[in-house]
N, C-alpha and C positions, 0 to 999 in steps of 0.2 A: 860476550859478541867481541872482537877486536878492539883494542884500546886506540889505535890509530888510525886515518884513511888510508893510508899506505897497508896496510894488511889487510882493513876490506878490500879495497882493490884488487889488490895481489887473489885473493883468495875468489873472488868474485870474475874478475875478468879473465883465469884461466892464464896469468902470465906464464910464457915459454923461457924460462930461465936454459943457458947451457951448463956445460962441464959439472963441477961440485954442488951447483946449486941446482941442478936437476936432480943429481943425486938424492941431495938431503929431501928434497919435493918428494920424490918417487918414498923413500925409507919411511920418510913420516904417515904416509898417504898409506901405505902398507901397515904400519902399526895403527895409525887410526883404526883403518879395516877390522884390525885384528881384535883388537882392545875394544872396539865396540862392539863386536861379535860376541865378544868373550863374556862380557860384564854387562853390556848396556848403556844408555845414553847417562842414568842417573850414577853410574859407577864411574862413567871417563872424568881422566885426569890426563892432563899436560905430562904430569911429569911420569905415568904409568908410560903415555904412548913414548915421550923422549928416553926413558931406558929401554923399552923397546927397539927403537930406534938407532941408539945407541948415538943420537943427538943433542947436543945443550939445552936446556930449558929458555935458557936466555935468546936461543938462536929463534926456538918456536915461538914464544911469547913475542919474540920483534916479528916476525917474518907472518906471523898469524892469529896474533893474539889470545886465543884461547878454546879451549874445544872445537867453541862455535864455527870460530873461523876455518877449521882444522876439516872440520867436518865440510865446511861451504868446499876447500881445497879440492878435497877428496872427489865432491862430485866435480867441480873444475876440472881436471884431471880425467875423468872418465870422460867426460864430455868430449876431451879432445882425442880420446881412442877413437878409430877406426870401426867401424859396426859393420860387420857382412850383410847386405843387401839383398833379396833374395831375385833371380831374374830366370825364373819358369819358361819365360814367355806366354804365358797367361795372366794375364794381372787378379783374375779370380784366384788361382794358388796362389801368387806374391803374396797379397792382403791376408788371406789364409794364412800364411808361414810367418806371414808381420806378427799377428795375432797368437798363432801359437808358439812364437817366440816368447811373449809376455806372460803366457797361459805356463809355459814350460819354466821358465825361469823364475819365478812364483809358486808352483806346486812342486818341483821338484824340492827333495827334501835334503841332496847335497849343493842347490843352486839357490835356495832361497835365503837363508840365512841372513848373509851381509847385506843384499840389499834390501832386503823389509826393514833389516836393521838401521839402513842407512838412510832410507827413505824415513819410515818415523823417527828419527833422530832430526833431521833437517827440519822437520813440522817444527821444530819444538823452540825455534829459532827465526826470528825474521830475516838474519841473514841465513842461515840454512833455507829459508824456506824461498828467499829467492833465487840463492844457487841452485836451487832444484829445479825452479820453474826454467831457468837457466840452459840446466842440464836435459830436460823434456825439450826445451826450445831446440835445442842443437843435434837431437834424439830425433824428434819431427820432421826435422828438415832436410836429414840426412835419409831417411825413410820414404822421404815424397819423392824419389828420384824415383822408385817401383810407379807413382802415379806418371811422374810427365812421360815417363819412356811409353805406359799405356797409352797415354793419351798421342802421340805420333806415333803411335800403331795404329791409332785408329780403334783402341778398345775400350777408352772412355771418352765423351762428349769434349770438343775444346771449348776450354772455358772453367773447367772445374779446377780447383782450388787446391792443388796435391796436400799442401799441409790441414787443410780443413777435412780431409778423406783419413788421412794418418791419426788424426785427434780421435775421430769419431769410432775406430775403428778400435783403438786401444781404449780409449776412454770408459768405456764400458767396463771393462777388467779392472783397471786403475777402482773406481769407484766400490767393485765389491772387495775387492782387496783392502782398501784403506778406509772408506766409508763405513759402507751397511757389514762387514763381515761376512757377505753372503759365501758360499764355496764357489770356489772357479776351476769350471771343469772344461772337458772338450767342444761339448754341446754350446756353451757360453762363449766362448772363444768364435766356435764358426759361426752362431748368430751375429757376434756383433762383427767381422768381416763381411756375413753377405747383407748387413743392415746398412753398413757403410756403403758398399755398392750400389744398393738398390736406391740410395737417396742419391747418391753421385749421380746415376746414368738419370732420374728424376729431376736431374736440374739445381738440386738444393745446394750442393757446393758452389756454383756456378759463382763466380767474383763478381763478376758483373750486378748481380741479384742485390750483394747487398749496399 
């Protein structure tokens, strides 16, 4: 855990320093992800990350406090990055593509290792778990634009909570990946998207109902 409040706040709030500070942050995140992917959480050390990044360990401890702060920092930086949101003109296709994005990311051999390791590591500490929650909140908010557009087009009922629909689409997939360990396939992704849309059209995600 970070040893001071400043490090905790910087890691979880996703501060956006400029100039050299931004480069140090980016280099440390890159090094953290590389070390985590190669060695796993239990073998992760600030010293190895700093050596890879070319950053003095005193800087790392001052800004991030330790490996959990660096993991949180990696998630905060990831949450800041733009995410391409589908816009096919048809909400059924857009929501299906959101589900497929999760499916592809976590089943493709070349893509899955780092995000799987990062999420697994984040769940090992309170700081990491908080940063993971903030990351998913940001991603859900970005993806909710798909639903907002669909409501404007008349493809979904007015009053549907966009974030709830996105959450319902992706939650069954993450449940398989990180809770039950069940296989994740295209059929499961399609079923999750279809079920979320059916629930939305039935009024189950109407914000006024809650």
